[in-house]
Every structure is written in C-alpha cells, then in structure tokens.
PDB file as gemmi writes it, atoms N, CA and C in Angstrom:
CRYST1    1.000    1.000    1.000  90.00  90.00  90.00 P 1                      
ATOM      1  N   UNK A   1     -48.270   8.103   9.745  1.00  0.00           N  
ATOM      2  CA  UNK A   1     -47.589   7.852   8.499  1.00  0.00           C  
ATOM      3  C   UNK A   1     -48.084   6.505   7.951  1.00  0.00           C  
ATOM      4  N   UNK A   2     -48.371   6.443   6.648  1.00  0.00           N  
ATOM      5  CA  UNK A   2     -48.847   5.217   5.997  1.00  0.00           C  
ATOM      6  C   UNK A   2     -47.726   4.216   5.797  1.00  0.00           C  
ATOM      7  N   UNK A   3     -48.117   3.018   5.508  1.00  0.00           N  
ATOM      8  CA  UNK A   3     -47.136   1.966   5.244  1.00  0.00           C  
ATOM      9  C   UNK A   3     -46.417   2.246   3.933  1.00  0.00           C  
ATOM     10  N   UNK A   4     -45.164   1.831   3.872  1.00  0.00           N  
ATOM     11  CA  UNK A   4     -44.368   2.053   2.660  1.00  0.00           C  
ATOM     12  C   UNK A   4     -44.873   1.183   1.506  1.00  0.00           C  
ATOM     13  N   UNK A   5     -45.394   0.028   1.839  1.00  0.00           N  
ATOM     14  CA  UNK A   5     -45.888  -0.888   0.811  1.00  0.00           C  
ATOM     15  C   UNK A   5     -47.327  -1.252   1.146  1.00  0.00           C  
ATOM     16  N   UNK A   6     -48.184  -1.107   0.172  1.00  0.00           N  
ATOM     17  CA  UNK A   6     -49.558  -1.524   0.337  1.00  0.00           C  
ATOM     18  C   UNK A   6     -49.806  -2.715  -0.577  1.00  0.00           C  
ATOM     19  N   UNK A   7     -50.559  -3.649  -0.109  1.00  0.00           N  
ATOM     20  CA  UNK A   7     -50.872  -4.807  -0.937  1.00  0.00           C  
ATOM     21  C   UNK A   7     -52.297  -5.242  -0.673  1.00  0.00           C  
ATOM     22  N   UNK A   8     -52.804  -6.003  -1.604  1.00  0.00           N  
ATOM     23  CA  UNK A   8     -54.155  -6.537  -1.473  1.00  0.00           C  
ATOM     24  C   UNK A   8     -54.088  -8.024  -1.784  1.00  0.00           C  
ATOM     25  N   UNK A   9     -54.623  -8.824  -0.900  1.00  0.00           N  
ATOM     26  CA  UNK A   9     -54.660 -10.260  -1.135  1.00  0.00           C  
ATOM     27  C   UNK A   9     -55.814 -10.547  -2.083  1.00  0.00           C  
ATOM     28  N   UNK A  10     -55.521 -11.213  -3.170  1.00  0.00           N  
ATOM     29  CA  UNK A  10     -56.540 -11.529  -4.159  1.00  0.00           C  
ATOM     30  C   UNK A  10     -56.900 -13.009  -4.055  1.00  0.00           C  
ATOM     31  N   UNK A  11     -58.157 -13.273  -3.945  1.00  0.00           N  
ATOM     32  CA  UNK A  11     -58.626 -14.648  -3.929  1.00  0.00           C  
ATOM     33  C   UNK A  11     -58.996 -15.016  -5.367  1.00  0.00           C  
ATOM     34  N   UNK A  12     -58.367 -16.025  -5.882  1.00  0.00           N  
ATOM     35  CA  UNK A  12     -58.667 -16.431  -7.249  1.00  0.00           C  
ATOM     36  C   UNK A  12     -59.120 -17.882  -7.266  1.00  0.00           C  
ATOM     37  N   UNK A  13     -59.970 -18.175  -8.187  1.00  0.00           N  
ATOM     38  CA  UNK A  13     -60.420 -19.533  -8.409  1.00  0.00           C  
ATOM     39  C   UNK A  13     -59.997 -19.940  -9.804  1.00  0.00           C  
ATOM     40  N   UNK A  14     -59.643 -21.193  -9.971  1.00  0.00           N  
ATOM     41  CA  UNK A  14     -59.328 -21.730 -11.277  1.00  0.00           C  
ATOM     42  C   UNK A  14     -60.524 -22.570 -11.716  1.00  0.00           C  
ATOM     43  N   UNK A  15     -60.976 -22.328 -12.928  1.00  0.00           N  
ATOM     44  CA  UNK A  15     -62.088 -23.087 -13.488  1.00  0.00           C  
ATOM     45  C   UNK A  15     -61.517 -24.001 -14.566  1.00  0.00           C  
ATOM     46  N   UNK A  16     -61.804 -25.284 -14.463  1.00  0.00           N  
ATOM     47  CA  UNK A  16     -61.361 -26.241 -15.461  1.00  0.00           C  
ATOM     48  C   UNK A  16     -62.557 -26.670 -16.307  1.00  0.00           C  
ATOM     49  N   UNK A  17     -62.386 -26.635 -17.619  1.00  0.00           N  
ATOM     50  CA  UNK A  17     -63.388 -27.122 -18.557  1.00  0.00           C  
ATOM     51  C   UNK A  17     -62.846 -28.434 -19.104  1.00  0.00           C  
ATOM     52  N   UNK A  18     -63.488 -29.533 -18.745  1.00  0.00           N  
ATOM     53  CA  UNK A  18     -63.058 -30.847 -19.205  1.00  0.00           C  
ATOM     54  C   UNK A  18     -63.544 -31.081 -20.626  1.00  0.00           C  
ATOM     55  N   UNK A  19     -62.637 -31.526 -21.482  1.00  0.00           N  
ATOM     56  CA  UNK A  19     -62.971 -31.816 -22.864  1.00  0.00           C  
ATOM     57  C   UNK A  19     -62.995 -33.319 -23.066  1.00  0.00           C  
ATOM     58  N   UNK A  20     -63.853 -33.858 -23.847  1.00  0.00           N  
ATOM     59  CA  UNK A  20     -64.902 -33.159 -24.582  1.00  0.00           C  
ATOM     60  C   UNK A  20     -66.080 -32.829 -23.679  1.00  0.00           C  
ATOM     61  N   UNK A  21     -66.801 -31.805 -24.048  1.00  0.00           N  
ATOM     62  CA  UNK A  21     -67.986 -31.408 -23.294  1.00  0.00           C  
ATOM     63  C   UNK A  21     -69.226 -32.059 -23.876  1.00  0.00           C  
ATOM     64  N   UNK A  22     -70.378 -31.797 -23.288  1.00  0.00           N  
ATOM     65  CA  UNK A  22     -71.636 -32.334 -23.833  1.00  0.00           C  
ATOM     66  C   UNK A  22     -71.833 -31.863 -25.278  1.00  0.00           C  
ATOM     67  N   UNK A  23     -72.252 -32.758 -26.151  1.00  0.00           N  
ATOM     68  CA  UNK A  23     -72.412 -32.423 -27.571  1.00  0.00           C  
ATOM     69  C   UNK A  23     -73.627 -31.522 -27.808  1.00  0.00           C  
ATOM     70  N   UNK A  24     -74.720 -31.791 -27.107  1.00  0.00           N  
ATOM     71  CA  UNK A  24     -75.945 -31.010 -27.276  1.00  0.00           C  
ATOM     72  C   UNK A  24     -76.653 -30.883 -25.931  1.00  0.00           C  
ATOM     73  N   UNK A  25     -77.380 -29.785 -25.738  1.00  0.00           N  
ATOM     74  CA  UNK A  25     -78.139 -29.650 -24.498  1.00  0.00           C  
ATOM     75  C   UNK A  25     -79.267 -30.678 -24.441  1.00  0.00           C  
ATOM     76  N   UNK A  26     -79.544 -31.137 -23.247  1.00  0.00           N  
ATOM     77  CA  UNK A  26     -80.643 -32.076 -23.049  1.00  0.00           C  
ATOM     78  C   UNK A  26     -81.559 -31.527 -21.960  1.00  0.00           C  
ATOM     79  N   UNK A  27     -82.827 -31.939 -21.967  1.00  0.00           N  
ATOM     80  CA  UNK A  27     -83.744 -31.472 -20.923  1.00  0.00           C  
ATOM     81  C   UNK A  27     -83.222 -31.865 -19.538  1.00  0.00           C  
ATOM     82  N   UNK A  28     -83.299 -30.939 -18.611  1.00  0.00           N  
ATOM     83  CA  UNK A  28     -82.882 -31.198 -17.242  1.00  0.00           C  
ATOM     84  C   UNK A  28     -81.424 -30.893 -16.951  1.00  0.00           C  
ATOM     85  N   UNK A  29     -80.666 -30.425 -17.948  1.00  0.00           N  
ATOM     86  CA  UNK A  29     -79.261 -30.067 -17.695  1.00  0.00           C  
ATOM     87  C   UNK A  29     -79.202 -28.865 -16.767  1.00  0.00           C  
ATOM     88  N   UNK A  30     -78.214 -28.871 -15.892  1.00  0.00           N  
ATOM     89  CA  UNK A  30     -78.037 -27.725 -15.002  1.00  0.00           C  
ATOM     90  C   UNK A  30     -77.380 -26.582 -15.775  1.00  0.00           C  
ATOM     91  N   UNK A  31     -77.392 -25.407 -15.184  1.00  0.00           N  
ATOM     92  CA  UNK A  31     -76.747 -24.252 -15.804  1.00  0.00           C  
ATOM     93  C   UNK A  31     -75.255 -24.482 -16.005  1.00  0.00           C  
ATOM     94  N   UNK A  32     -74.624 -25.147 -15.047  1.00  0.00           N  
ATOM     95  CA  UNK A  32     -73.197 -25.436 -15.171  1.00  0.00           C  
ATOM     96  C   UNK A  32     -72.897 -26.376 -16.326  1.00  0.00           C  
ATOM     97  N   UNK A  33     -73.769 -27.371 -16.526  1.00  0.00           N  
ATOM     98  CA  UNK A  33     -73.581 -28.301 -17.644  1.00  0.00           C  
ATOM     99  C   UNK A  33     -73.777 -27.595 -18.983  1.00  0.00           C  
ATOM    100  N   UNK A  34     -74.772 -26.707 -19.053  1.00  0.00           N  
ATOM    101  CA  UNK A  34     -74.990 -25.947 -20.281  1.00  0.00           C  
ATOM    102  C   UNK A  34     -73.790 -25.057 -20.593  1.00  0.00           C  
ATOM    103  N   UNK A  35     -73.284 -24.378 -19.583  1.00  0.00           N  
ATOM    104  CA  UNK A  35     -72.115 -23.518 -19.781  1.00  0.00           C  
ATOM    105  C   UNK A  35     -70.904 -24.342 -20.187  1.00  0.00           C  
ATOM    106  N   UNK A  36     -70.727 -25.500 -19.554  1.00  0.00           N  
ATOM    107  CA  UNK A  36     -69.613 -26.388 -19.881  1.00  0.00           C  
ATOM    108  C   UNK A  36     -69.659 -26.771 -21.359  1.00  0.00           C  
ATOM    109  N   UNK A  37     -70.820 -27.197 -21.837  1.00  0.00           N  
ATOM    110  CA  UNK A  37     -70.964 -27.569 -23.242  1.00  0.00           C  
ATOM    111  C   UNK A  37     -70.702 -26.408 -24.173  1.00  0.00           C  
ATOM    112  N   UNK A  38     -71.209 -25.234 -23.819  1.00  0.00           N  
ATOM    113  CA  UNK A  38     -71.022 -24.024 -24.634  1.00  0.00           C  
ATOM    114  C   UNK A  38     -69.543 -23.664 -24.741  1.00  0.00           C  
ATOM    115  N   UNK A  39     -68.843 -23.639 -23.603  1.00  0.00           N  
ATOM    116  CA  UNK A  39     -67.418 -23.280 -23.614  1.00  0.00           C  
ATOM    117  C   UNK A  39     -66.569 -24.338 -24.312  1.00  0.00           C  
ATOM    118  N   UNK A  40     -66.916 -25.605 -24.156  1.00  0.00           N  
ATOM    119  CA  UNK A  40     -66.175 -26.669 -24.829  1.00  0.00           C  
ATOM    120  C   UNK A  40     -66.345 -26.555 -26.340  1.00  0.00           C  
ATOM    121  N   UNK A  41     -67.554 -26.246 -26.795  1.00  0.00           N  
ATOM    122  CA  UNK A  41     -67.785 -26.116 -28.233  1.00  0.00           C  
ATOM    123  C   UNK A  41     -67.062 -24.902 -28.810  1.00  0.00           C  
ATOM    124  N   UNK A  42     -67.014 -23.801 -28.072  1.00  0.00           N  
ATOM    125  CA  UNK A  42     -66.248 -22.642 -28.529  1.00  0.00           C  
ATOM    126  C   UNK A  42     -64.780 -22.987 -28.707  1.00  0.00           C  
ATOM    127  N   UNK A  43     -64.229 -23.721 -27.759  1.00  0.00           N  
ATOM    128  CA  UNK A  43     -62.814 -24.086 -27.799  1.00  0.00           C  
ATOM    129  C   UNK A  43     -62.507 -25.000 -28.983  1.00  0.00           C  
ATOM    130  N   UNK A  44     -63.427 -25.892 -29.304  1.00  0.00           N  
ATOM    131  CA  UNK A  44     -63.184 -26.874 -30.354  1.00  0.00           C  
ATOM    132  C   UNK A  44     -63.627 -26.399 -31.735  1.00  0.00           C  
ATOM    133  N   UNK A  45     -63.989 -25.130 -31.860  1.00  0.00           N  
ATOM    134  CA  UNK A  45     -64.419 -24.582 -33.137  1.00  0.00           C  
ATOM    135  C   UNK A  45     -63.312 -24.631 -34.177  1.00  0.00           C  
ATOM    136  N   UNK A  46     -63.708 -24.556 -35.431  1.00  0.00           N  
ATOM    137  CA  UNK A  46     -62.754 -24.688 -36.529  1.00  0.00           C  
ATOM    138  C   UNK A  46     -61.942 -23.414 -36.774  1.00  0.00           C  
ATOM    139  N   UNK A  47     -62.457 -22.259 -36.401  1.00  0.00           N  
ATOM    140  CA  UNK A  47     -61.805 -20.992 -36.705  1.00  0.00           C  
ATOM    141  C   UNK A  47     -60.670 -20.695 -35.726  1.00  0.00           C  
ATOM    142  N   UNK A  48     -59.441 -20.548 -36.232  1.00  0.00           N  
ATOM    143  CA  UNK A  48     -58.319 -20.215 -35.339  1.00  0.00           C  
ATOM    144  C   UNK A  48     -58.480 -18.843 -34.671  1.00  0.00           C  
ATOM    145  N   UNK A  49     -59.131 -17.901 -35.359  1.00  0.00           N  
ATOM    146  CA  UNK A  49     -59.329 -16.575 -34.785  1.00  0.00           C  
ATOM    147  C   UNK A  49     -60.232 -16.645 -33.550  1.00  0.00           C  
ATOM    148  N   UNK A  50     -61.304 -17.422 -33.669  1.00  0.00           N  
ATOM    149  CA  UNK A  50     -62.220 -17.580 -32.539  1.00  0.00           C  
ATOM    150  C   UNK A  50     -61.514 -18.285 -31.390  1.00  0.00           C  
ATOM    151  N   UNK A  51     -60.767 -19.334 -31.695  1.00  0.00           N  
ATOM    152  CA  UNK A  51     -60.059 -20.075 -30.654  1.00  0.00           C  
ATOM    153  C   UNK A  51     -59.047 -19.179 -29.939  1.00  0.00           C  
ATOM    154  N   UNK A  52     -58.320 -18.347 -30.685  1.00  0.00           N  
ATOM    155  CA  UNK A  52     -57.362 -17.425 -30.067  1.00  0.00           C  
ATOM    156  C   UNK A  52     -58.067 -16.424 -29.160  1.00  0.00           C  
ATOM    157  N   UNK A  53     -59.219 -15.916 -29.599  1.00  0.00           N  
ATOM    158  CA  UNK A  53     -59.970 -14.965 -28.784  1.00  0.00           C  
ATOM    159  C   UNK A  53     -60.498 -15.627 -27.508  1.00  0.00           C  
ATOM    160  N   UNK A  54     -60.994 -16.858 -27.649  1.00  0.00           N  
ATOM    161  CA  UNK A  54     -61.477 -17.601 -26.481  1.00  0.00           C  
ATOM    162  C   UNK A  54     -60.336 -17.812 -25.492  1.00  0.00           C  
ATOM    163  N   UNK A  55     -59.157 -18.186 -25.988  1.00  0.00           N  
ATOM    164  CA  UNK A  55     -58.014 -18.414 -25.103  1.00  0.00           C  
ATOM    165  C   UNK A  55     -57.570 -17.119 -24.415  1.00  0.00           C  
ATOM    166  N   UNK A  56     -57.662 -15.999 -25.115  1.00  0.00           N  
ATOM    167  CA  UNK A  56     -57.336 -14.707 -24.508  1.00  0.00           C  
ATOM    168  C   UNK A  56     -58.291 -14.396 -23.358  1.00  0.00           C  
ATOM    169  N   UNK A  57     -59.578 -14.604 -23.587  1.00  0.00           N  
ATOM    170  CA  UNK A  57     -60.559 -14.378 -22.522  1.00  0.00           C  
ATOM    171  C   UNK A  57     -60.352 -15.346 -21.365  1.00  0.00           C  
ATOM    172  N   UNK A  58     -60.050 -16.600 -21.677  1.00  0.00           N  
ATOM    173  CA  UNK A  58     -59.846 -17.602 -20.630  1.00  0.00           C  
ATOM    174  C   UNK A  58     -58.648 -17.251 -19.751  1.00  0.00           C  
ATOM    175  N   UNK A  59     -57.587 -16.749 -20.358  1.00  0.00           N  
ATOM    176  CA  UNK A  59     -56.423 -16.380 -19.548  1.00  0.00           C  
ATOM    177  C   UNK A  59     -56.758 -15.215 -18.623  1.00  0.00           C  
ATOM    178  N   UNK A  60     -57.617 -14.321 -19.072  1.00  0.00           N  
ATOM    179  CA  UNK A  60     -58.025 -13.184 -18.245  1.00  0.00           C  
ATOM    180  C   UNK A  60     -58.892 -13.619 -17.065  1.00  0.00           C  
ATOM    181  N   UNK A  61     -59.737 -14.647 -17.280  1.00  0.00           N  
ATOM    182  CA  UNK A  61     -60.683 -15.091 -16.274  1.00  0.00           C  
ATOM    183  C   UNK A  61     -60.250 -16.361 -15.554  1.00  0.00           C  
ATOM    184  N   UNK A  62     -59.013 -16.810 -15.784  1.00  0.00           N  
ATOM    185  CA  UNK A  62     -58.442 -17.969 -15.091  1.00  0.00           C  
ATOM    186  C   UNK A  62     -59.236 -19.250 -15.357  1.00  0.00           C  
ATOM    187  N   UNK A  63     -59.598 -19.430 -16.629  1.00  0.00           N  
ATOM    188  CA  UNK A  63     -60.297 -20.632 -17.075  1.00  0.00           C  
ATOM    189  C   UNK A  63     -59.307 -21.472 -17.871  1.00  0.00           C  
ATOM    190  N   UNK A  64     -59.250 -22.765 -17.573  1.00  0.00           N  
ATOM    191  CA  UNK A  64     -58.313 -23.658 -18.238  1.00  0.00           C  
ATOM    192  C   UNK A  64     -59.057 -24.833 -18.831  1.00  0.00           C  
ATOM    193  N   UNK A  65     -58.693 -25.192 -20.053  1.00  0.00           N  
ATOM    194  CA  UNK A  65     -59.256 -26.375 -20.687  1.00  0.00           C  
ATOM    195  C   UNK A  65     -58.350 -27.555 -20.393  1.00  0.00           C  
ATOM    196  N   UNK A  66     -58.951 -28.720 -20.155  1.00  0.00           N  
ATOM    197  CA  UNK A  66     -58.121 -29.901 -19.943  1.00  0.00           C  
ATOM    198  C   UNK A  66     -58.738 -31.069 -20.702  1.00  0.00           C  
ATOM    199  N   UNK A  67     -57.863 -31.696 -21.499  1.00  0.00           N  
ATOM    200  CA  UNK A  67     -58.249 -32.852 -22.300  1.00  0.00           C  
ATOM    201  C   UNK A  67     -58.355 -34.076 -21.412  1.00  0.00           C  
ATOM    202  N   UNK A  68     -59.410 -34.854 -21.642  1.00  0.00           N  
ATOM    203  CA  UNK A  68     -59.534 -36.091 -20.868  1.00  0.00           C  
ATOM    204  C   UNK A  68     -58.601 -37.129 -21.469  1.00  0.00           C  
ATOM    205  N   UNK A  69     -57.973 -37.871 -20.617  1.00  0.00           N  
ATOM    206  CA  UNK A  69     -57.064 -38.919 -21.071  1.00  0.00           C  
ATOM    207  C   UNK A  69     -57.774 -40.256 -20.913  1.00  0.00           C  
ATOM    208  N   UNK A  70     -57.799 -41.003 -21.983  1.00  0.00           N  
ATOM    209  CA  UNK A  70     -58.464 -42.285 -21.823  1.00  0.00           C  
ATOM    210  C   UNK A  70     -58.599 -43.073 -23.031  1.00  0.00           C  
TER     211      UNK A  70                                                      
END                                                                             
C-alpha cells in the first residue's frame, strides 16, 4: 500500500539583482555581470507594462531586486 501523503522536497535558490547595475557592457565582463546589467536595466525601464511583466517573471523564477543603500 502506498503512502497516504506524497511530497517532494524542492531545492530553491534566491537570486538577488543589486541596483543599480552596470550602465553599459565593457570588454572583459563576465556572463553574470552582463546578465546583471541587462536585468537591472529592464527593471529600471520607463514603461510600467514592461516593469510589471519583468516582476511577474521574477516572482516565478525567485529573482529579487534590491536597492543599494548608501
């Protein structure tokens, strides 16, 4: 007889995008730095529709933006 309750342990990672990101790509940037700049620029875009869509995708993929304090 099978168990009454089945469960699966999910391993999740949280990705933090620190704002502000790099303004422009430079020679020698790593892939992570390029992605960081790309995602930061998407978040800071002027269009509210784009920002809402980005936030929807981020919530699905466990990506969080965090403003630098300073």
